[in-house]
C-alpha positions as CSV (number, residue, x, y, z in Angstrom):
1,M,16.0,219.0,101.1
2,K,19.5,220.8,101.9
3,Y,22.4,219.2,103.7
4,L,24.5,221.6,105.3
5,S,28.0,220.4,105.5
6,G,30.5,219.3,108.4
7,Y,32.0,223.2,108.2
8,T,29.0,224.9,107.4
9,L,27.6,223.3,110.7
10,L,30.6,223.9,113.1
11,S,30.7,227.5,111.9
12,I,27.4,228.3,113.0
13,F,27.7,226.5,116.2
14,S,31.1,228.7,117.0
15,S,29.4,232.1,115.9
16,R,26.7,231.3,118.3
17,T,28.6,230.0,120.9
18,L,31.0,233.4,120.6
19,T,27.7,235.4,120.6
20,W,26.1,234.1,123.6
21,A,29.4,234.0,125.7
22,F,30.0,237.5,124.5
23,A,26.3,238.5,126.0
24,L,26.8,236.1,129.3
25,G,29.9,238.0,130.5
26,F,28.6,241.6,129.4
27,F,25.5,240.7,131.9
28,L,28.0,239.4,134.6
29,T,30.2,242.0,134.5
30,N,27.4,244.8,134.3
31,F,24.2,243.3,136.4
32,V,25.5,240.6,138.5
33,Q,26.1,241.7,142.2
34,G,28.6,239.9,144.3
35,A,27.9,237.2,147.0
36,F,26.7,238.4,150.4
37,L,28.6,235.9,152.4
38,T,28.3,234.6,156.3
39,R,31.7,234.3,158.6
40,T,31.4,232.8,162.0
41,W,34.4,233.8,164.3
42,N,35.0,229.7,166.0
43,G,35.7,230.9,169.6
44,S,39.5,231.3,169.8
45,N,41.9,234.4,170.7
46,A,43.6,235.4,167.7
47,N,44.0,238.2,164.9
48,W,40.4,238.4,162.9
49,A,42.4,238.4,159.7
50,L,43.5,234.7,159.5
51,N,41.2,232.9,157.5
52,G,41.3,229.7,159.3
53,Q,39.6,231.2,162.3
54,W,36.4,231.5,160.3
55,T,33.8,229.2,159.6
56,P,33.4,228.7,156.4
57,I,37.1,229.5,155.9
58,G,38.2,233.1,154.9
59,F,38.2,236.2,157.2
60,P,35.3,238.4,156.2
61,N,36.4,242.2,154.8
62,N,33.8,243.4,152.3
63,D,35.7,243.9,148.9
64,A,34.9,244.7,145.6
65,T,33.2,241.7,144.5
66,N,31.5,240.0,148.0
67,T,29.8,241.7,151.4
68,F,30.3,240.0,154.5
69,H,28.2,239.1,157.9
70,A,30.5,238.4,160.9
71,I,28.5,236.8,163.5
72,I,30.7,236.0,166.9
73,N,29.5,234.3,169.8
74,S,32.6,234.0,171.9
75,G,36.3,234.3,171.9
76,R,38.3,237.1,171.4
77,P,39.1,238.2,167.8
78,V,41.7,241.5,167.4
79,L,41.1,243.5,164.8
80,N,45.0,243.8,163.6
81,V,43.6,245.2,160.2
82,D,40.4,247.8,159.0
83,I,37.7,245.7,158.3
84,T,34.3,246.8,156.6
85,L,31.2,244.6,156.8
86,D,27.4,244.5,156.1
87,Q,26.6,243.3,159.1
88,I,27.7,241.7,162.8
89,T,26.1,240.0,164.8
90,F,27.7,240.2,168.4
91,N,26.4,237.7,171.1
92,G,29.2,237.5,173.0
93,G,33.1,237.0,173.7
94,I,35.4,239.9,173.4
95,I,36.2,242.4,170.2
96,A,39.8,244.0,170.8
97,G,42.6,245.4,168.8
98,T,43.5,248.9,167.8
99,K,41.7,248.9,164.2
100,N,38.6,250.3,162.5
101,L,35.4,248.4,162.2
102,T,32.8,249.9,160.1
103,I,28.6,248.2,159.8
104,L,27.2,249.6,156.4
105,N,23.7,248.3,157.8
106,S,22.6,246.1,160.4
107,T,24.3,245.3,163.9
108,T,23.0,243.1,166.4
109,W,24.9,244.0,170.0
110,S,23.2,241.1,172.4
111,G,26.0,240.7,174.6
112,G,29.8,241.1,175.0
113,E,32.9,243.6,175.4
114,F,34.4,245.9,173.0
115,T,37.1,247.5,173.5
116,G,40.7,248.7,172.0
117,T,41.6,252.2,170.5
118,G,39.6,252.4,166.7
119,T,36.2,253.5,166.1
120,W,33.5,251.7,165.7
121,T,31.4,253.0,163.2
122,L,27.4,252.1,162.7
123,S,25.7,253.5,159.4
124,G,22.8,251.6,159.6
125,T,20.2,250.0,162.0
126,V,21.6,249.3,165.2
127,T,19.9,246.6,167.9
128,L,21.4,246.6,171.2
129,D,19.4,244.3,173.4
130,V,19.1,240.9,175.1
131,S,22.1,241.4,177.9
132,D,24.7,243.9,179.3
133,K,27.0,244.8,176.6
134,N,30.6,246.4,177.7
135,L,32.2,249.2,175.7
136,T,36.2,249.7,177.4
137,G,39.1,250.5,176.7
138,N,39.6,253.9,174.5
139,R,36.9,252.6,172.0
140,Q,35.2,255.4,169.8
141,V,31.3,254.2,168.7
142,V,29.8,256.6,165.8
143,S,26.2,255.8,165.0
144,G,24.6,257.4,162.2
145,G,21.4,255.1,161.6
146,T,18.7,254.3,163.9
147,T,19.9,253.0,167.1
148,T,17.4,250.8,169.8
149,L,18.4,250.4,173.4
150,S,16.3,247.4,175.0
151,A,16.6,244.8,177.6
152,G,20.3,244.9,179.1
153,N,22.6,247.9,179.8
154,L,25.6,249.5,177.6
155,H,28.0,250.1,180.4
156,L,31.0,252.4,179.5
157,Y,34.0,251.6,181.7
158,A,36.2,254.5,182.5
159,P,40.1,254.2,181.6
160,G,41.4,254.4,184.9
161,N,44.0,257.0,183.3
162,A,44.1,260.4,181.7
163,S,43.9,258.9,178.1
164,L,40.5,258.7,176.0
165,A,37.7,257.5,177.5
166,P,34.8,255.1,175.4
167,T,32.1,257.7,173.7
168,W,29.1,256.8,171.7
169,T,28.3,259.8,169.6
170,N,25.0,259.8,168.2
171,N,24.9,261.5,164.9
172,G,21.3,259.6,163.6
173,T,18.3,258.7,166.3
174,F,19.3,256.4,169.2
175,N,15.8,255.1,170.8
176,A,16.1,254.0,174.6
177,T,12.2,252.2,174.9
178,D,12.3,250.5,178.0
179,E,14.3,250.4,182.0
180,A,18.1,249.7,180.3
181,D,20.3,252.1,181.3
182,I,23.8,253.4,180.1
183,V,25.9,252.8,183.0
184,L,29.6,254.3,184.1
185,Q,32.0,252.2,185.4
186,D,33.9,254.4,187.3
187,F,37.4,253.4,187.4
188,G,38.9,256.5,187.7
189,G,40.5,258.9,185.0
190,S,39.1,260.1,181.6
191,R,35.0,260.6,181.8
192,P,33.4,258.2,179.4
193,R,30.4,260.3,177.2
194,V,27.3,259.7,175.3
195,I,27.1,262.4,172.7
196,N,24.4,263.8,170.9
197,S,25.3,265.6,168.4
198,A,24.0,268.6,166.5
199,T,22.9,266.1,163.9
200,G,21.2,264.0,166.2
201,T,18.0,262.5,167.9
202,F,17.4,261.3,171.0
203,N,14.6,259.4,172.1
204,K,12.9,257.8,175.4
205,S,9.7,256.1,174.9
206,G,8.2,253.5,177.1
207,A,5.4,254.1,179.6
208,A,6.6,254.1,183.7
209,T,9.9,253.6,182.7
210,E,13.0,255.0,183.5
211,T,16.3,255.0,181.3
212,I,19.4,256.6,183.9
213,I,22.4,257.4,181.6
214,S,25.0,257.5,184.4
215,T,28.1,258.6,182.5
216,E,28.1,262.3,180.9
217,F,25.6,263.3,178.2
218,D,26.6,265.9,176.0
219,N,23.3,267.5,174.0
220,A,23.4,269.6,171.1
221,G,20.7,267.9,169.1
222,S,17.7,267.1,170.1
223,V,16.3,265.4,173.2
224,N,12.5,263.8,173.1
225,V,10.6,262.5,176.0
226,N,7.7,260.7,174.6
227,S,6.7,258.6,177.6
228,G,8.4,257.5,180.8
229,S,11.3,259.3,182.6
230,L,14.9,260.0,181.4
231,G,17.7,260.8,184.2
232,L,20.8,262.2,183.1
233,Y,24.2,263.1,185.3
234,G,26.6,265.3,184.0
235,G,27.4,266.8,180.6
236,T,27.2,270.3,178.4
237,D,23.9,271.1,177.0
238,T,23.9,273.2,173.6
239,G,20.3,271.5,172.2
240,S,16.6,271.4,173.0
241,Y,14.4,269.0,175.5
242,T,11.3,268.8,174.7
243,L,9.2,266.6,177.0
244,A,5.6,265.1,176.5
245,S,2.7,265.6,178.9
246,G,3.1,263.2,182.2
247,T,7.0,262.6,181.7
248,E,9.7,263.4,183.6
249,L,13.7,264.6,182.6
250,N,15.6,264.6,186.0
251,F,19.0,265.3,186.8
252,Y,20.5,263.2,189.7
253,G,23.9,264.1,189.9
254,G,27.1,265.5,188.4
255,V,27.5,268.7,186.8
256,R,25.5,269.7,183.5
257,T,26.6,273.4,182.1
258,I,23.8,274.8,180.0
259,N,25.0,276.8,177.3
260,S,23.8,279.1,174.4
261,G,21.3,277.1,172.2
262,A,19.7,274.7,175.1
263,S,15.9,274.8,176.0
264,F,13.1,273.2,177.7
265,S,9.8,272.8,176.4
266,G,6.4,271.0,176.7
267,A,4.0,269.9,179.2
268,G,6.6,267.2,181.4
269,T,8.4,268.2,184.5
270,V,12.4,268.6,184.7
271,G,14.1,268.2,188.3
272,I,17.0,269.2,189.6
273,Q,17.3,266.7,191.9
274,N,19.8,265.1,194.5
275,S,23.5,266.1,194.7
276,S,23.0,267.1,190.7
277,E,24.2,271.0,190.2
278,V,22.9,272.9,186.6
279,Q,25.0,275.6,185.9
280,V,23.6,278.4,183.4
281,E,26.3,280.2,181.5
282,S,23.9,281.6,179.1
283,S,20.3,282.7,178.8
284,T,18.0,280.2,179.2
285,T,14.0,279.6,179.5
286,F,12.2,276.8,180.9
287,T,8.6,276.4,179.5
288,A,8.5,273.5,180.8
289,P,8.0,272.9,184.7
290,L,10.7,273.3,186.9
291,L,11.7,271.2,190.2
292,L,14.2,271.9,192.2
293,N,14.8,269.2,194.8
294,G,18.0,268.7,196.9
295,G,20.4,269.8,193.8
296,V,21.8,273.3,193.1
297,L,20.7,276.2,190.5
298,S,23.7,277.8,189.7
299,G,25.4,279.9,187.1
300,S,26.3,283.3,186.0
301,A,23.3,283.9,183.5
302,S,19.4,284.7,183.8
303,V,17.3,282.1,184.0
304,A,13.3,282.2,183.0
305,I,10.8,279.6,184.3
306,N,7.7,280.4,182.6
307,G,6.1,276.5,183.3
308,G,5.6,276.8,187.0
309,F,8.7,276.2,189.9
310,H,8.4,273.6,192.5
311,W,11.4,274.2,195.4
312,M,11.4,271.6,197.5
313,G,15.0,271.3,198.7
314,G,18.3,272.6,197.6
315,T,20.2,275.7,196.9
316,Q,20.0,278.8,194.4
317,T,23.4,280.2,194.1
318,G,25.8,282.0,191.6
319,T,25.4,285.4,190.0
320,G,22.3,285.4,187.7
321,T,19.1,286.3,188.3
322,T,15.8,283.5,188.2
323,T,12.5,284.8,186.9
324,L,9.6,282.7,187.8
325,S,6.2,284.0,185.7
326,G,3.8,281.1,186.9
327,A,3.0,279.5,189.8
328,V,5.7,278.7,192.2
329,T,5.5,276.6,195.5
330,L,8.0,276.6,198.1
331,D,7.5,273.2,200.2
332,G,9.4,270.1,201.4
333,G,12.4,270.8,203.0
334,D,14.8,274.0,203.8
335,K,15.6,276.2,200.9
336,H,18.6,278.2,200.3
337,L,19.6,281.1,198.4
338,T,23.4,282.0,198.5
339,G,25.8,284.2,196.4
340,N,24.6,286.6,194.8
341,R,21.6,285.3,193.2
342,Q,18.5,287.5,192.4
343,V,14.9,285.9,192.5
344,V,11.8,288.0,190.9
345,S,8.4,286.3,191.0
346,G,5.1,287.5,189.0
347,G,3.0,285.0,189.5
348,T,1.6,283.6,192.8
349,T,4.2,282.0,195.5
350,T,3.4,280.1,198.1
351,L,5.4,279.4,201.1
352,S,4.8,276.3,203.7
353,A,6.1,273.3,205.9
354,A,10.1,274.0,205.9
355,N,12.0,277.5,205.9
356,F,13.4,279.4,203.2
357,H,16.8,280.7,204.5
358,I,18.6,283.7,202.4
359,Y,22.4,283.9,202.8
360,A,24.3,287.3,203.7
361,P,27.5,287.0,200.9
362,G,30.2,287.8,203.9
363,D,30.9,291.1,201.7
364,E,30.2,294.0,200.0
365,S,28.4,292.5,197.0
366,T,25.3,292.4,195.8
367,A,23.4,290.2,198.5
368,P,20.7,288.0,197.3
369,T,17.2,289.4,197.1
370,W,13.5,287.9,196.4
371,T,11.4,290.6,194.7
372,N,8.0,289.9,194.5
373,N,5.9,291.2,191.5
374,G,2.8,289.1,192.3
375,T,1.3,287.0,195.0
376,F,3.2,286.0,197.6
377,N,1.1,283.9,200.4
378,A,2.9,282.3,203.5
379,I,0.7,279.6,204.8
380,D,1.9,278.0,208.1
381,E,4.8,278.3,210.2
382,A,7.4,278.4,208.0
383,D,9.7,281.5,208.2
384,I,11.9,283.6,205.8
385,V,15.7,283.3,207.4
386,L,18.7,285.4,207.4
387,Q,22.0,283.2,207.6
388,D,24.5,286.5,208.5
389,F,27.9,285.8,207.1
390,G,28.3,289.4,207.5
391,G,28.2,292.1,204.5
392,S,25.4,293.4,202.0
393,R,22.5,292.6,203.6
394,P,19.8,290.3,202.0
395,R,16.3,291.0,201.6
396,V,13.1,290.5,200.4
397,I,11.1,292.9,198.5
């Protein structure tokens, strides 16, 4: 039997220890990720970047080693530095400040207020639920992942002056799944907006539910009403609207401007309601049925309505031409054709119930005219009435 000297044993032990230490160091350096840490705000009114305001101690902000999940239930953390997090759970209180907040993965906003002047960038999934949520000040929100709105409403507050109003810009997918609304709190000044960008998709679902967006809503992307109803107010459209059978897209108020690229298709009904005005400034085709019920269809460009037109009240005006190729129903309340608007019908039109008024323009410009190239049925006491303000003479041809 061979015996090793103490020196030899020490040499072997030291060599192996160094080898294992090197291997462990290499592994830690190259394969072990930083920790995922959770921090909860203690409910005070203080700057975000104060270590002692968080439990455990240390303010959350992703770095080269660690990523963070911040939980805010109450109080008022003030963003005094730009913050990046992996996740945030915002249940109540107020997030304020002038700096930016970026969330890389998951956002849950169940209540509370976000205010200030910076941008909140949401790159992952966003859940808006439980109770009402308030976006105030000049805060901007940009979402790029999938956002789901349900349960409590989302309120956007006008700032009361000409400064930048709160805006939510959707660059990803925004799903409205029930009765939850996006609500304008109007204190005057600049108008809060929801912007569905060219890369954005806005989906409405929830049978027998209605989501109403009373802020301005600008659509440059795709809006799909898959079930239920979507109600909009003012805004600008250059994107598409697609409506499944049995659904509704209703314009309830404000002024909507229809520009180049906008389209309205599907078997659901588009409604111009109440005091809403839809200004068509680029030639637009409605393959979806259109209802005009108390609102105004105006603008300088031509409108082709191919899916059927139901005129229950309200006004057509402006200088464009409305071409009706499907069935047309004129009933409900009185209807008004004013300005220099021309209407050309090619299918079957039925007039009943209330009168149809055509207004002389008061000058020598082109008077409103209805040209019937199809079948026009007048079935009761309803009349076609001249409102004579002088100038060129309105006509039915």
